[in-house]
NUDRENSE-401737 format. One record per residue: residue number from 0; residue in one letter; x, y, z of N, C-alpha, C, O in turn. Coordinates in pm, 1 decimal, padded with zeros to 6 digits, always signed. Example, Ala and Ser with C-alpha at 12.3 -4.5 7.8 and 13.67 -1.06 7.14 Angstrom:
% residues 2
@nr->0 | rest->A | n.px->+01319.0 | n.py->-00569.0 | n.pz->+00780.0 | ca.px->+01230.0 | ca.py->-00450.0 | ca.pz->+00780.0 | c.px->+01320.0 | c.py->-00330.0 | c.pz->+00780.0 | o.px->+01423.6 | o.py->-00331.9 | o.pz->+00846.5;
@nr->1 | rest->S | n.px->+01285.0 | n.py->-00225.0 | n.pz->+00708.0 | ca.px->+01367.0 | ca.py->-00106.0 | ca.pz->+00714.0 | c.px->+01290.0 | c.py->+00003.0 | c.pz->+00787.0 | o.px->+01340.9 | o.py->+00113.8 | o.pz->+00803.9;
This chain:
% residues 84
@nr->0 | rest->X | n.px->+03911.8 | n.py->+07647.3 | n.pz->-00730.8 | ca.px->+03741.7 | ca.py->+07666.4 | ca.pz->-00707.7 | c.px->+03712.6 | c.py->+07772.5 | c.pz->-00781.5 | o.px->+03768.3 | o.py->+07880.9 | o.pz->-00764.1;
@nr->1 | rest->X | n.px->+03641.2 | n.py->+07755.7 | n.pz->-00852.3 | ca.px->+03534.4 | ca.py->+07806.5 | ca.pz->-00953.0 | c.px->+03486.0 | c.py->+07914.1 | c.pz->-00937.4 | o.px->+03428.8 | o.py->+07976.1 | o.pz->-00847.7;
@nr->2 | rest->X | n.px->+03522.3 | n.py->+07931.7 | n.pz->-01056.7 | ca.px->+03507.2 | ca.py->+08131.1 | ca.pz->-01083.8 | c.px->+03402.3 | c.py->+08213.0 | c.pz->-01016.3 | o.px->+03393.9 | o.py->+08293.8 | o.pz->-00923.8;
@nr->3 | rest->X | n.px->+03333.5 | n.py->+08160.8 | n.pz->-01096.4 | ca.px->+03252.3 | ca.py->+08243.8 | ca.pz->-01026.4 | c.px->+03208.7 | c.py->+08209.4 | c.pz->-00887.8 | o.px->+03086.9 | o.py->+08193.3 | o.pz->-00880.8;
@nr->4 | rest->X | n.px->+03268.4 | n.py->+08194.7 | n.pz->-00784.1 | ca.px->+03261.4 | ca.py->+08185.7 | ca.pz->-00682.8 | c.px->+03362.5 | c.py->+08297.7 | c.pz->-00600.8 | o.px->+03325.6 | o.py->+08351.4 | o.pz->-00496.3;
@nr->5 | rest->X | n.px->+03477.8 | n.py->+08320.9 | n.pz->-00655.9 | ca.px->+03577.3 | ca.py->+08423.5 | ca.pz->-00603.8 | c.px->+03554.2 | c.py->+08485.0 | c.pz->-00657.0 | o.px->+03504.7 | o.py->+08518.2 | o.pz->-00764.7;
@nr->6 | rest->X | n.px->+03644.5 | n.py->+08539.8 | n.pz->-00467.8 | ca.px->+03644.9 | ca.py->+08673.3 | ca.pz->-00377.5 | c.px->+03658.8 | c.py->+08800.2 | c.pz->-00465.5 | o.px->+03770.2 | o.py->+08784.8 | o.pz->-00515.7;
@nr->7 | rest->X | n.px->+03621.9 | n.py->+08885.7 | n.pz->-00500.0 | ca.px->+03662.0 | ca.py->+09026.3 | ca.pz->-00607.0 | c.px->+03663.4 | c.py->+09113.0 | c.pz->-00560.8 | o.px->+03562.3 | o.py->+09163.7 | o.pz->-00512.2;
@nr->8 | rest->X | n.px->+03847.0 | n.py->+09195.5 | n.pz->-00555.3 | ca.px->+03840.5 | ca.py->+09334.5 | ca.pz->-00516.9 | c.px->+03823.5 | c.py->+09467.8 | c.pz->-00565.4 | o.px->+03871.3 | o.py->+09529.5 | o.pz->-00660.6;
@nr->9 | rest->X | n.px->+03724.1 | n.py->+09502.1 | n.pz->-00453.7 | ca.px->+03700.9 | ca.py->+09668.0 | ca.pz->-00594.0 | c.px->+03747.6 | c.py->+09734.4 | c.pz->-00383.5 | o.px->+03753.9 | o.py->+09707.9 | o.pz->-00263.5;
@nr->10 | rest->X | n.px->+03766.0 | n.py->+09839.3 | n.pz->-00503.9 | ca.px->+03760.5 | ca.py->+09949.1 | ca.pz->-00455.3 | c.px->+03627.0 | c.py->+10070.1 | c.pz->-00367.5 | o.px->+03507.4 | o.py->+10094.8 | o.pz->-00382.2;
@nr->11 | rest->X | n.px->+03775.0 | n.py->+10130.2 | n.pz->-00248.1 | ca.px->+03603.4 | ca.py->+10219.5 | ca.pz->-00207.4 | c.px->+03531.8 | c.py->+10276.8 | c.pz->-00297.0 | o.px->+03417.7 | o.py->+10282.2 | o.pz->-00251.1;
@nr->12 | rest->X | n.px->+03535.4 | n.py->+10329.4 | n.pz->-00414.3 | ca.px->+03551.3 | ca.py->+10479.8 | ca.pz->-00451.8 | c.px->+03346.3 | c.py->+10355.2 | c.pz->-00627.1 | o.px->+03231.2 | o.py->+10368.9 | o.pz->-00668.5;
@nr->13 | rest->X | n.px->+03486.1 | n.py->+10254.2 | n.pz->-00634.2 | ca.px->+03430.1 | ca.py->+10154.6 | ca.pz->-00759.4 | c.px->+03266.0 | c.py->+10122.8 | c.pz->-00617.8 | o.px->+03179.3 | o.py->+10208.3 | o.pz->-00599.8;
@nr->14 | rest->X | n.px->+03268.3 | n.py->+10016.3 | n.pz->-00560.4 | ca.px->+03142.6 | ca.py->+10052.0 | ca.pz->-00455.5 | c.px->+03093.9 | c.py->+10137.7 | c.pz->-00419.8 | o.px->+02987.0 | o.py->+10147.9 | o.pz->-00479.8;
@nr->15 | rest->X | n.px->+03112.2 | n.py->+10242.6 | n.pz->-00326.5 | ca.px->+03039.6 | ca.py->+10334.3 | ca.pz->-00394.6 | c.px->+02903.4 | c.py->+10384.0 | c.pz->-00490.6 | o.px->+02798.8 | o.py->+10443.9 | o.pz->-00466.0;
@nr->16 | rest->X | n.px->+02959.3 | n.py->+10330.7 | n.pz->-00600.0 | ca.px->+02942.8 | ca.py->+10363.9 | ca.pz->-00748.1 | c.px->+02885.4 | c.py->+10292.8 | c.pz->-00777.3 | o.px->+02781.6 | o.py->+10329.3 | o.pz->-00832.5;
@nr->17 | rest->X | n.px->+02912.3 | n.py->+10122.1 | n.pz->-00760.5 | ca.px->+02828.3 | ca.py->+10029.7 | ca.pz->-00860.7 | c.px->+02749.4 | c.py->+09903.5 | c.pz->-00739.4 | o.px->+02729.0 | o.py->+09784.6 | o.pz->-00764.0;
@nr->18 | rest->X | n.px->+02704.8 | n.py->+10008.3 | n.pz->-00556.9 | ca.px->+02677.8 | ca.py->+10002.1 | ca.pz->-00483.8 | c.px->+02530.8 | c.py->+09886.8 | c.pz->-00469.2 | o.px->+02517.0 | o.py->+09808.6 | o.pz->-00375.1;
@nr->19 | rest->X | n.px->+02424.1 | n.py->+09902.6 | n.pz->-00595.4 | ca.px->+02277.9 | ca.py->+09788.3 | ca.pz->-00612.4 | c.px->+02364.9 | c.py->+09709.2 | c.pz->-00753.6 | o.px->+02293.1 | o.py->+09614.0 | o.pz->-00784.4;
@nr->20 | rest->X | n.px->+02441.0 | n.py->+09711.4 | n.pz->-00811.7 | ca.px->+02524.1 | ca.py->+09656.4 | ca.pz->-00854.0 | c.px->+02561.0 | c.py->+09471.2 | c.pz->-00776.7 | o.px->+02481.0 | o.py->+09378.7 | o.pz->-00790.7;
@nr->21 | rest->X | n.px->+02670.7 | n.py->+09460.4 | n.pz->-00714.6 | ca.px->+02723.1 | ca.py->+09455.1 | ca.pz->-00607.9 | c.px->+02597.7 | c.py->+09383.7 | c.pz->-00536.5 | o.px->+02537.9 | o.py->+09282.7 | o.pz->-00573.7;
@nr->22 | rest->X | n.px->+02576.0 | n.py->+09459.6 | n.pz->-00430.2 | ca.px->+02471.5 | ca.py->+09350.2 | ca.pz->-00425.8 | c.px->+02344.8 | c.py->+09318.2 | c.pz->-00473.2 | o.px->+02245.7 | o.py->+09346.5 | o.pz->-00405.8;
@nr->23 | rest->X | n.px->+02339.7 | n.py->+09285.9 | n.pz->-00535.9 | ca.px->+02285.4 | ca.py->+09211.9 | ca.pz->-00658.1 | c.px->+02393.5 | c.py->+09130.3 | c.pz->-00689.6 | o.px->+02359.7 | o.py->+09016.9 | o.pz->-00723.7;
@nr->24 | rest->X | n.px->+02465.7 | n.py->+09143.7 | n.pz->-00689.1 | ca.px->+02557.4 | ca.py->+08974.4 | ca.pz->-00722.5 | c.px->+02586.2 | c.py->+08938.8 | c.pz->-00587.0 | o.px->+02571.2 | o.py->+08824.2 | o.pz->-00544.7;
@nr->25 | rest->X | n.px->+02634.2 | n.py->+09051.3 | n.pz->-00506.3 | ca.px->+02573.6 | ca.py->+08928.5 | ca.pz->-00359.5 | c.px->+02522.6 | c.py->+08791.3 | c.pz->-00318.3 | o.px->+02561.2 | o.py->+08683.4 | o.pz->-00273.1;
@nr->26 | rest->X | n.px->+02347.9 | n.py->+08895.6 | n.pz->-00384.2 | ca.px->+02275.1 | ca.py->+08792.1 | ca.pz->-00357.1 | c.px->+02258.5 | c.py->+08620.3 | c.pz->-00386.1 | o.px->+02235.0 | o.py->+08508.6 | o.pz->-00340.0;
@nr->27 | rest->X | n.px->+02299.2 | n.py->+08721.5 | n.pz->-00527.2 | ca.px->+02330.1 | ca.py->+08552.4 | ca.pz->-00695.5 | c.px->+02466.5 | c.py->+08443.1 | c.pz->-00603.8 | o.px->+02520.1 | o.py->+08346.0 | o.pz->-00657.2;
@nr->28 | rest->X | n.px->+02500.8 | n.py->+08498.4 | n.pz->-00444.0 | ca.px->+02640.8 | ca.py->+08461.4 | ca.pz->-00379.5 | c.px->+02800.5 | c.py->+08488.1 | c.pz->-00460.6 | o.px->+02892.7 | o.py->+08410.2 | o.pz->-00436.3;
@nr->29 | rest->X | n.px->+02813.8 | n.py->+08570.7 | n.pz->-00528.8 | ca.px->+02913.8 | ca.py->+08664.5 | ca.pz->-00469.3 | c.px->+02940.4 | c.py->+08731.5 | c.pz->-00407.1 | o.px->+02867.4 | o.py->+08816.4 | o.pz->-00356.0;
@nr->30 | rest->X | n.px->+03122.9 | n.py->+08706.0 | n.pz->-00380.9 | ca.px->+03165.5 | ca.py->+08771.6 | ca.pz->-00226.4 | c.px->+03298.4 | c.py->+08893.2 | c.pz->-00309.6 | o.px->+03370.2 | o.py->+08892.9 | o.pz->-00409.5;
@nr->31 | rest->X | n.px->+03262.0 | n.py->+09004.0 | n.pz->-00166.8 | ca.px->+03403.5 | ca.py->+09085.1 | ca.pz->-00273.7 | c.px->+03447.2 | c.py->+09134.4 | c.pz->-00126.2 | o.px->+03423.6 | o.py->+09122.1 | o.pz->-00006.0;
@nr->32 | rest->X | n.px->+03516.9 | n.py->+09190.2 | n.pz->-00209.1 | ca.px->+03621.0 | ca.py->+09254.6 | ca.pz->-00011.3 | c.px->+03752.6 | c.py->+09394.2 | c.pz->-00108.1 | o.px->+03845.0 | o.py->+09399.5 | o.pz->-00189.4;
@nr->33 | rest->X | n.px->+03666.4 | n.py->+09479.3 | n.pz->-00019.3 | ca.px->+03712.0 | ca.py->+09653.0 | ca.pz->-00076.7 | c.px->+03797.9 | c.py->+09673.8 | c.pz->+00006.5 | o.px->+03833.6 | o.py->+09619.3 | o.pz->+00110.9;
@nr->34 | rest->X | n.px->+03833.0 | n.py->+09774.2 | n.pz->-00061.4 | ca.px->+03997.3 | ca.py->+09809.6 | ca.pz->-00058.0 | c.px->+03997.1 | c.py->+09923.1 | c.pz->-00081.4 | o.px->+03959.2 | o.py->+09968.7 | o.pz->-00189.3;
@nr->35 | rest->X | n.px->+04047.7 | n.py->+10005.6 | n.pz->+00034.2 | ca.px->+04094.6 | ca.py->+10154.8 | ca.pz->+00002.9 | c.px->+04256.6 | c.py->+10156.3 | c.pz->+00035.4 | o.px->+04317.6 | o.py->+10123.0 | o.pz->+00137.0;
@nr->36 | rest->X | n.px->+04312.7 | n.py->+10220.8 | n.pz->-00122.8 | ca.px->+04450.9 | ca.py->+10290.6 | ca.pz->-00147.2 | c.px->+04528.5 | c.py->+10072.7 | c.pz->-00111.2 | o.px->+04618.5 | o.py->+10022.3 | o.pz->-00043.9;
@nr->37 | rest->X | n.px->+04408.6 | n.py->+10017.2 | n.pz->-00216.3 | ca.px->+04491.3 | ca.py->+09846.1 | ca.pz->-00212.0 | c.px->+04524.4 | c.py->+09754.7 | c.pz->-00090.6 | o.px->+04578.3 | o.py->+09644.3 | o.pz->-00082.1;
@nr->38 | rest->X | n.px->+04475.0 | n.py->+09836.6 | n.pz->-00004.6 | ca.px->+04462.5 | ca.py->+09727.5 | ca.pz->+00166.0 | c.px->+04346.1 | c.py->+09725.2 | c.pz->+00169.8 | o.px->+04267.0 | o.py->+09819.3 | o.pz->+00177.0;
@nr->39 | rest->X | n.px->+04324.0 | n.py->+09590.9 | n.pz->+00164.0 | ca.px->+04167.4 | ca.py->+09543.5 | ca.pz->+00258.1 | c.px->+04078.0 | c.py->+09627.9 | c.pz->+00362.6 | o.px->+04110.6 | o.py->+09600.3 | o.pz->+00478.0;
@nr->40 | rest->X | n.px->+04032.4 | n.py->+09669.8 | n.pz->+00358.9 | ca.px->+03881.0 | ca.py->+09702.5 | ca.pz->+00512.0 | c.px->+03800.8 | c.py->+09648.6 | c.pz->+00502.9 | o.px->+03758.6 | o.py->+09637.2 | o.pz->+00618.0;
@nr->41 | rest->X | n.px->+03723.6 | n.py->+09586.6 | n.pz->+00424.2 | ca.px->+03600.0 | ca.py->+09557.4 | ca.pz->+00418.7 | c.px->+03536.9 | c.py->+09395.5 | c.pz->+00388.3 | o.px->+03625.7 | o.py->+09316.9 | o.pz->+00421.3;
@nr->42 | rest->X | n.px->+03449.0 | n.py->+09341.4 | n.pz->+00351.5 | ca.px->+03376.6 | ca.py->+09230.0 | ca.pz->+00305.2 | c.px->+03244.6 | c.py->+09190.8 | c.pz->+00308.7 | o.px->+03174.8 | o.py->+09163.2 | o.pz->+00406.3;
@nr->43 | rest->X | n.px->+03206.5 | n.py->+09191.9 | n.pz->+00139.2 | ca.px->+03079.8 | ca.py->+09182.3 | ca.pz->+00096.3 | c.px->+03007.8 | c.py->+09062.7 | c.pz->+00041.7 | o.px->+02990.3 | o.py->+09019.6 | o.pz->-00072.2;
@nr->44 | rest->X | n.px->+02969.9 | n.py->+09021.5 | n.pz->+00168.2 | ca.px->+02974.1 | ca.py->+08826.1 | ca.pz->+00178.0 | c.px->+02778.1 | c.py->+08851.8 | c.pz->+00166.4 | o.px->+02715.5 | o.py->+08951.1 | o.pz->+00203.3;
@nr->45 | rest->X | n.px->+02733.9 | n.py->+08748.5 | n.pz->+00115.1 | ca.px->+02573.2 | ca.py->+08705.5 | ca.pz->+00134.4 | c.px->+02557.9 | c.py->+08692.2 | c.pz->+00232.0 | o.px->+02650.3 | o.py->+08684.9 | o.pz->+00313.0;
@nr->46 | rest->X | n.px->+02415.4 | n.py->+08682.7 | n.pz->+00266.6 | ca.px->+02375.5 | ca.py->+08644.4 | ca.pz->+00457.2 | c.px->+02313.3 | c.py->+08586.0 | c.pz->+00495.8 | o.px->+02207.3 | o.py->+08588.1 | o.pz->+00558.3;
@nr->47 | rest->X | n.px->+02438.1 | n.py->+08468.8 | n.pz->+00426.2 | ca.px->+02338.0 | ca.py->+08269.2 | ca.pz->+00471.9 | c.px->+02390.2 | c.py->+08354.1 | c.pz->+00548.6 | o.px->+02471.1 | o.py->+08437.2 | o.pz->+00507.3;
@nr->48 | rest->X | n.px->+02341.6 | n.py->+08343.9 | n.pz->+00704.6 | ca.px->+02409.1 | ca.py->+08307.5 | ca.pz->+00833.7 | c.px->+02346.5 | c.py->+08159.9 | c.pz->+00915.5 | o.px->+02238.1 | o.py->+08104.8 | o.pz->+00934.4;
@nr->49 | rest->X | n.px->+02470.0 | n.py->+08142.6 | n.pz->+00943.1 | ca.px->+02368.6 | ca.py->+07996.0 | ca.pz->+00970.9 | c.px->+02329.8 | c.py->+08041.5 | c.pz->+01158.0 | o.px->+02296.1 | o.py->+08155.9 | o.pz->+01188.7;
@nr->50 | rest->X | n.px->+02344.3 | n.py->+07924.0 | n.pz->+01265.1 | ca.px->+02347.7 | ca.py->+07900.1 | ca.pz->+01395.2 | c.px->+02436.2 | c.py->+07950.1 | c.pz->+01474.5 | o.px->+02441.8 | o.py->+08038.5 | o.pz->+01560.0;
@nr->51 | rest->X | n.px->+02540.1 | n.py->+07833.1 | n.pz->+01401.5 | ca.px->+02714.7 | ca.py->+07872.0 | ca.pz->+01418.4 | c.px->+02702.0 | c.py->+08030.2 | c.pz->+01383.4 | o.px->+02643.2 | o.py->+08108.6 | o.pz->+01457.9;
@nr->52 | rest->X | n.px->+02763.3 | n.py->+08067.4 | n.pz->+01262.8 | ca.px->+02775.5 | ca.py->+08160.5 | ca.pz->+01274.5 | c.px->+02747.9 | c.py->+08261.3 | c.pz->+01386.1 | o.px->+02830.0 | o.py->+08350.0 | o.pz->+01409.2;
@nr->53 | rest->X | n.px->+02625.5 | n.py->+08249.4 | n.pz->+01461.2 | ca.px->+02550.2 | ca.py->+08431.2 | ca.pz->+01528.5 | c.px->+02602.9 | c.py->+08386.6 | c.pz->+01689.7 | o.px->+02655.6 | o.py->+08478.2 | o.pz->+01752.9;
@nr->54 | rest->X | n.px->+02588.1 | n.py->+08210.2 | n.pz->+01780.4 | ca.px->+02687.8 | ca.py->+08212.8 | ca.pz->+01850.1 | c.px->+02801.7 | c.py->+08184.7 | c.pz->+01835.0 | o.px->+02834.2 | o.py->+08097.5 | o.pz->+01915.6;
@nr->55 | rest->X | n.px->+02907.8 | n.py->+08225.2 | n.pz->+01749.6 | ca.px->+03013.1 | ca.py->+08260.7 | ca.pz->+01735.0 | c.px->+03056.8 | c.py->+08418.2 | c.pz->+01784.9 | o.px->+03158.7 | o.py->+08460.4 | o.pz->+01839.6;
@nr->56 | rest->X | n.px->+02934.2 | n.py->+08483.3 | n.pz->+01741.1 | ca.px->+02939.5 | ca.py->+08613.5 | ca.pz->+01682.6 | c.px->+02920.7 | c.py->+08676.4 | c.pz->+01860.4 | o.px->+02996.0 | o.py->+08738.1 | o.pz->+01935.8;
@nr->57 | rest->X | n.px->+02751.3 | n.py->+08611.2 | n.pz->+01875.1 | ca.px->+02715.2 | ca.py->+08648.0 | ca.pz->+02039.3 | c.px->+02896.6 | c.py->+08586.1 | c.pz->+02123.0 | o.px->+02942.6 | o.py->+08682.9 | o.pz->+02183.5;
@nr->58 | rest->X | n.px->+02991.8 | n.py->+08462.0 | n.pz->+02134.9 | ca.px->+03061.5 | ca.py->+08482.9 | ca.pz->+02234.6 | c.px->+03139.8 | c.py->+08567.8 | c.pz->+02233.6 | o.px->+03184.9 | o.py->+08605.4 | o.pz->+02341.9;
@nr->59 | rest->X | n.px->+03185.8 | n.py->+08630.8 | n.pz->+02107.6 | ca.px->+03277.1 | ca.py->+08666.7 | ca.pz->+02033.3 | c.px->+03258.4 | c.py->+08868.3 | c.pz->+02094.1 | o.px->+03356.0 | o.py->+08937.9 | o.pz->+02122.1;
@nr->60 | rest->X | n.px->+03192.3 | n.py->+08890.2 | n.pz->+02096.3 | ca.px->+03146.4 | ca.py->+08990.8 | ca.pz->+02139.5 | c.px->+03049.8 | c.py->+08971.0 | c.pz->+02334.2 | o.px->+03024.0 | o.py->+09038.3 | o.pz->+02434.1;
@nr->61 | rest->X | n.px->+03041.2 | n.py->+08899.5 | n.pz->+02305.6 | ca.px->+03015.2 | ca.py->+08884.7 | ca.pz->+02527.3 | c.px->+03206.6 | c.py->+08876.6 | c.pz->+02553.0 | o.px->+03259.2 | o.py->+08944.4 | o.pz->+02641.2;
@nr->62 | rest->X | n.px->+03263.6 | n.py->+08812.6 | n.pz->+02489.2 | ca.px->+03393.8 | ca.py->+08889.3 | ca.pz->+02481.7 | c.px->+03480.9 | c.py->+08888.3 | c.pz->+02509.8 | o.px->+03557.4 | o.py->+08805.8 | o.pz->+02559.6;
@nr->63 | rest->X | n.px->+03485.8 | n.py->+09053.1 | n.pz->+02460.6 | ca.px->+03446.0 | ca.py->+09178.7 | ca.pz->+02397.9 | c.px->+03368.4 | c.py->+09299.2 | c.pz->+02532.6 | o.px->+03392.0 | o.py->+09414.4 | o.pz->+02568.9;
@nr->64 | rest->X | n.px->+03314.5 | n.py->+09240.2 | n.pz->+02553.6 | ca.px->+03203.2 | ca.py->+09351.7 | ca.pz->+02675.5 | c.px->+03297.6 | c.py->+09263.7 | c.pz->+02805.5 | o.px->+03241.0 | o.py->+09247.0 | o.pz->+02913.5;
@nr->65 | rest->X | n.px->+03390.3 | n.py->+09229.6 | n.pz->+02792.9 | ca.px->+03381.2 | ca.py->+09161.2 | ca.pz->+02947.5 | c.px->+03491.2 | c.py->+09187.9 | c.pz->+02996.5 | o.px->+03527.9 | o.py->+09158.3 | o.pz->+03110.3;
@nr->66 | rest->X | n.px->+03579.7 | n.py->+09271.9 | n.pz->+02877.4 | ca.px->+03711.5 | ca.py->+09362.8 | ca.pz->+02878.2 | c.px->+03708.8 | c.py->+09480.3 | c.pz->+02919.7 | o.px->+03798.9 | o.py->+09549.8 | o.pz->+02966.6;
@nr->67 | rest->X | n.px->+03570.7 | n.py->+09507.4 | n.pz->+02895.5 | ca.px->+03577.5 | ca.py->+09640.2 | ca.pz->+02856.4 | c.px->+03572.3 | c.py->+09714.5 | c.pz->+03001.0 | o.px->+03590.0 | o.py->+09615.1 | o.pz->+03071.4;
@nr->68 | rest->X | n.px->+03559.2 | n.py->+09828.9 | n.pz->+03098.0 | ca.px->+03581.8 | ca.py->+09841.8 | ca.pz->+03225.4 | c.px->+03410.7 | c.py->+09837.0 | c.pz->+03249.3 | o.px->+03369.8 | o.py->+09817.2 | o.pz->+03134.9;
@nr->69 | rest->X | n.px->+03286.2 | n.py->+09845.2 | n.pz->+03342.6 | ca.px->+03182.4 | ca.py->+09866.5 | ca.pz->+03274.6 | c.px->+03154.4 | c.py->+09985.1 | c.pz->+03379.6 | o.px->+03040.3 | o.py->+09991.9 | o.pz->+03425.3;
@nr->70 | rest->X | n.px->+03292.8 | n.py->+10120.4 | n.pz->+03439.2 | ca.px->+03245.0 | ca.py->+10231.2 | ca.pz->+03458.8 | c.px->+03320.5 | c.py->+10371.1 | c.pz->+03349.3 | o.px->+03301.6 | o.py->+10483.2 | o.pz->+03396.6;
@nr->71 | rest->X | n.px->+03365.4 | n.py->+10368.9 | n.pz->+03272.6 | ca.px->+03393.1 | ca.py->+10397.3 | ca.pz->+03128.8 | c.px->+03241.5 | c.py->+10374.6 | c.pz->+03068.0 | o.px->+03157.2 | o.py->+10289.4 | o.pz->+03039.6;
@nr->72 | rest->X | n.px->+03278.0 | n.py->+10549.4 | n.pz->+03069.9 | ca.px->+03128.9 | ca.py->+10639.6 | ca.pz->+02969.7 | c.px->+03159.3 | c.py->+10596.5 | c.pz->+02763.0 | o.px->+03248.7 | o.py->+10538.4 | o.pz->+02701.4;
@nr->73 | rest->X | n.px->+03052.2 | n.py->+10652.6 | n.pz->+02730.6 | ca.px->+03101.4 | ca.py->+10612.5 | ca.pz->+02564.4 | c.px->+03233.6 | c.py->+10698.2 | c.pz->+02550.7 | o.px->+03343.4 | o.py->+10671.4 | o.pz->+02502.0;
@nr->74 | rest->X | n.px->+03179.0 | n.py->+10818.8 | n.pz->+02615.9 | ca.px->+03292.3 | ca.py->+10978.1 | ca.pz->+02584.9 | c.px->+03447.9 | c.py->+10875.8 | c.pz->+02571.5 | o.px->+03500.5 | o.py->+10865.3 | o.pz->+02460.7;
@nr->75 | rest->X | n.px->+03504.9 | n.py->+10811.6 | n.pz->+02684.5 | ca.px->+03590.8 | ca.py->+10768.9 | ca.pz->+02708.2 | c.px->+03652.5 | c.py->+10671.0 | c.pz->+02731.6 | o.px->+03747.3 | o.py->+10637.5 | o.pz->+02802.6;
@nr->76 | rest->X | n.px->+03533.2 | n.py->+10594.4 | n.pz->+02606.9 | ca.px->+03539.3 | ca.py->+10463.3 | ca.pz->+02513.9 | c.px->+03597.9 | c.py->+10517.8 | c.pz->+02410.2 | o.px->+03701.1 | o.py->+10474.2 | o.pz->+02359.2;
@nr->77 | rest->X | n.px->+03520.1 | n.py->+10640.9 | n.pz->+02363.4 | ca.px->+03605.2 | ca.py->+10728.9 | ca.pz->+02209.5 | c.px->+03703.2 | c.py->+10830.1 | c.pz->+02172.6 | o.px->+03732.9 | o.py->+10888.3 | o.pz->+02068.3;
@nr->78 | rest->X | n.px->+03759.4 | n.py->+10832.1 | n.pz->+02341.0 | ca.px->+03853.6 | ca.py->+10887.4 | ca.pz->+02329.5 | c.px->+03964.9 | c.py->+10787.9 | c.pz->+02323.3 | o.px->+04080.0 | o.py->+10805.0 | o.pz->+02283.4;
@nr->79 | rest->X | n.px->+03905.2 | n.py->+10675.9 | n.pz->+02372.9 | ca.px->+04074.1 | ca.py->+10563.9 | ca.pz->+02406.8 | c.px->+04029.1 | c.py->+10479.9 | c.pz->+02284.0 | o.px->+04042.7 | o.py->+10357.9 | o.pz->+02293.2;
@nr->80 | rest->X | n.px->+03979.4 | n.py->+10529.6 | n.pz->+02175.8 | ca.px->+04016.9 | ca.py->+10510.2 | ca.pz->+02043.0 | c.px->+04038.9 | c.py->+10532.2 | c.pz->+01950.9 | o.px->+04036.2 | o.py->+10472.5 | o.pz->+01843.3;
@nr->81 | rest->X | n.px->+04101.8 | n.py->+10759.5 | n.pz->+02031.4 | ca.px->+04164.0 | ca.py->+10762.3 | ca.pz->+01945.4 | c.px->+04259.3 | c.py->+10836.7 | c.pz->+01955.4 | o.px->+04279.2 | o.py->+10949.5 | o.pz->+01910.2;
@nr->82 | rest->X | n.px->+04364.6 | n.py->+10719.9 | n.pz->+02063.1 | ca.px->+04416.8 | ca.py->+10720.0 | ca.pz->+02098.4 | c.px->+04553.2 | c.py->+10636.5 | c.pz->+02038.2 | o.px->+04674.2 | o.py->+10645.7 | o.pz->+02017.8;
@nr->83 | rest->X | n.px->+04412.9 | n.py->+10531.4 | n.pz->+02024.6 | ca.px->+04458.0 | ca.py->+10426.1 | ca.pz->+01913.5 | c.px->+04535.7 | c.py->+10483.1 | c.pz->+01742.1 | o.px->+04569.5 | o.py->+10399.1 | o.pz->+01658.7;
């Protein structure tokens, strides 16, 4: 893999302090993994999405939504999430 295209790990604190710089690098095609305490928690990748990416995102959302009980309120969902 080309070293210019290598995914770089950046700590959350550093990412916060250097966000503008990271965004410029991302616009240029670089990708970053943002970590918290050494554990990957997010990815910063170029926003170039193909229609296949958008279709996959839509399909995942529809699948997720189909598993939600329609009688649950937003508050119920938040409370359920807190139990995890």
